[in-house]
C-alpha positions as CSV (number, residue, x, y, z in Angstrom):
1,M,40.3,12.6,-0.4
2,N,37.6,15.6,-0.7
3,A,35.0,14.7,-3.2
4,K,36.7,16.3,-6.7
5,E,39.0,13.4,-6.0
6,R,37.5,10.9,-5.3
7,F,35.0,11.2,-8.4
8,E,38.3,11.9,-10.7
9,K,39.7,8.4,-9.2
10,F,36.0,6.7,-10.3
11,V,35.6,7.4,-13.7
12,T,39.5,6.3,-13.8
13,R,38.5,3.1,-12.2
14,K,35.8,2.6,-14.9
15,G,38.0,4.0,-17.6
16,L,35.9,6.4,-18.6
17,R,37.7,9.7,-19.9
18,R,38.2,13.1,-17.7
19,T,36.4,15.5,-19.6
20,L,35.6,19.4,-18.8
21,Q,31.9,18.9,-19.1
22,R,32.0,16.6,-15.7
23,E,34.3,18.3,-14.0
24,R,31.9,21.2,-14.6
25,V,28.7,19.5,-13.2
26,L,30.7,18.1,-10.1
27,E,32.0,21.9,-9.5
28,V,29.0,23.3,-9.7
29,F,26.9,20.4,-7.8
30,L,29.8,20.8,-4.6
31,A,29.3,24.6,-4.4
32,T,25.0,24.4,-4.4
33,E,24.4,22.9,-0.3
34,R,20.5,22.5,-1.5
35,H,19.0,19.9,-2.9
36,V,18.5,19.5,-6.4
37,T,16.7,17.5,-9.1
38,V,18.5,17.0,-12.1
39,Q,16.7,19.7,-13.9
40,E,18.2,21.7,-11.4
41,L,21.2,20.8,-11.5
42,Y,21.2,21.8,-15.2
43,D,19.7,24.9,-15.0
44,L,22.1,25.8,-12.8
45,V,25.3,24.6,-15.2
46,R,23.4,26.4,-18.4
47,K,24.0,29.4,-16.3
48,K,27.8,29.1,-15.9
49,H,28.0,26.8,-19.1
50,S,26.2,26.4,-21.7
51,G,27.5,23.9,-24.0
52,I,26.8,21.4,-21.5
53,G,23.9,19.3,-22.1
54,Y,20.3,17.9,-20.0
55,A,22.2,13.9,-20.9
56,T,25.6,15.3,-19.4
57,V,24.5,16.6,-16.4
58,A,21.6,13.4,-15.7
59,R,24.9,11.1,-16.8
60,T,27.4,13.0,-14.5
61,V,24.8,13.1,-11.7
62,K,24.2,9.1,-11.9
63,L,28.2,8.4,-11.8
64,M,28.7,10.7,-8.6
65,C,25.9,9.1,-7.3
66,E,27.8,6.0,-8.2
67,S,31.7,6.8,-6.7
68,G,29.7,8.4,-3.4
69,V,30.1,12.0,-4.1
70,C,26.8,12.3,-3.8
71,R,23.4,10.3,-3.1
72,Q,19.6,10.5,-4.2
73,V,16.5,11.7,-1.7
74,D,13.6,10.8,-2.6
75,F,10.2,13.1,-0.6
76,G,7.9,11.8,-2.0
77,D,6.7,14.0,-4.8
78,G,7.9,12.2,-7.7
79,S,11.0,14.1,-8.0
80,H,14.1,13.2,-7.3
81,R,16.5,15.2,-5.5
82,F,20.9,14.8,-5.0
83,E,22.5,15.6,-2.2
84,H,25.8,16.0,-1.0
85,K,27.2,13.0,0.5
86,H,31.1,13.2,0.4
87,G,32.3,15.1,3.3
88,H,29.2,15.8,4.7
89,E,28.0,14.8,8.2
90,H,24.8,12.0,8.3
91,H,22.0,12.9,8.9
92,D,18.3,12.1,8.2
93,H,14.5,14.0,6.8
94,L,11.5,15.3,8.6
95,I,9.5,16.1,5.0
96,C,6.3,17.8,4.7
97,L,3.7,16.0,2.2
98,E,1.6,19.7,2.0
99,C,4.0,21.9,1.8
100,G,7.4,20.0,0.8
101,K,9.5,21.1,3.3
102,F,11.5,19.6,5.1
103,E,14.4,19.5,7.9
104,E,17.8,17.4,7.9
105,I,17.8,16.3,11.9
106,Y,20.7,13.9,13.3
107,S,20.0,11.8,16.5
108,P,22.4,10.0,18.0
109,E,20.0,7.7,20.4
110,L,18.2,6.7,17.1
111,E,21.2,6.1,15.7
112,K,22.0,3.5,18.7
113,I,18.7,2.0,18.1
114,Q,19.5,1.4,14.7
115,D,23.0,0.0,15.2
116,R,21.0,-2.3,18.0
117,L,18.2,-3.5,15.3
118,V,21.6,-3.7,13.2
119,R,23.2,-6.6,14.9
120,K,20.7,-7.9,17.0
121,Y,19.0,-9.3,13.0
122,G,22.6,-10.1,11.9
123,Y,22.8,-7.9,9.4
124,I,25.9,-6.2,7.8
125,Q,25.0,-2.8,7.5
126,E,26.2,-0.8,4.2
127,S,23.9,2.3,4.9
128,H,20.8,3.1,5.6
129,K,18.5,6.4,5.5
130,L,15.1,7.7,7.8
131,D,13.1,9.8,6.4
132,V,9.8,11.0,8.0
133,F,6.5,12.1,6.3
134,G,3.9,14.1,7.7
135,L,3.2,17.7,8.6
136,C,5.4,20.4,9.6
137,P,4.1,23.1,12.3
138,R,2.6,25.1,9.7
139,C,0.9,22.9,7.5
140,S,-0.9,21.0,10.6
141,K,-2.0,24.2,12.5
142,K,-3.8,24.9,8.9
143,K,-5.4,21.6,8.7
144,R,-6.4,21.8,12.6
145,K,-8.2,25.6,11.6
């Protein structure tokens, strides 16, 4: 099942109407590979569909998160961003506290360690995220000078 089908089934299960506005917000979101704030997504949506309001975008983003199509990420700058979840490989983030740059990372070794810890403590893992905050090479080089 693709992201659009997943979202549509979720909306139907919740007893909500399938609206053209929600479909358009979802399409614009799925067409960008960036980590976007609600405001950034709203700006992208307005370029194509000027009649869609901010509240509709914000409510649709909430539904997309609930449906598993996207997830909220917090890079520590006070803004909540949203990234594709459905159909994308799991990854974690390295985040620069100085310039805000981030890297998506994946480590099979780290995943194995996390799995061992989950089993060791008797947890049933539903999800996880790892965000490492620090300085990117460029900013750390500036700090040393």
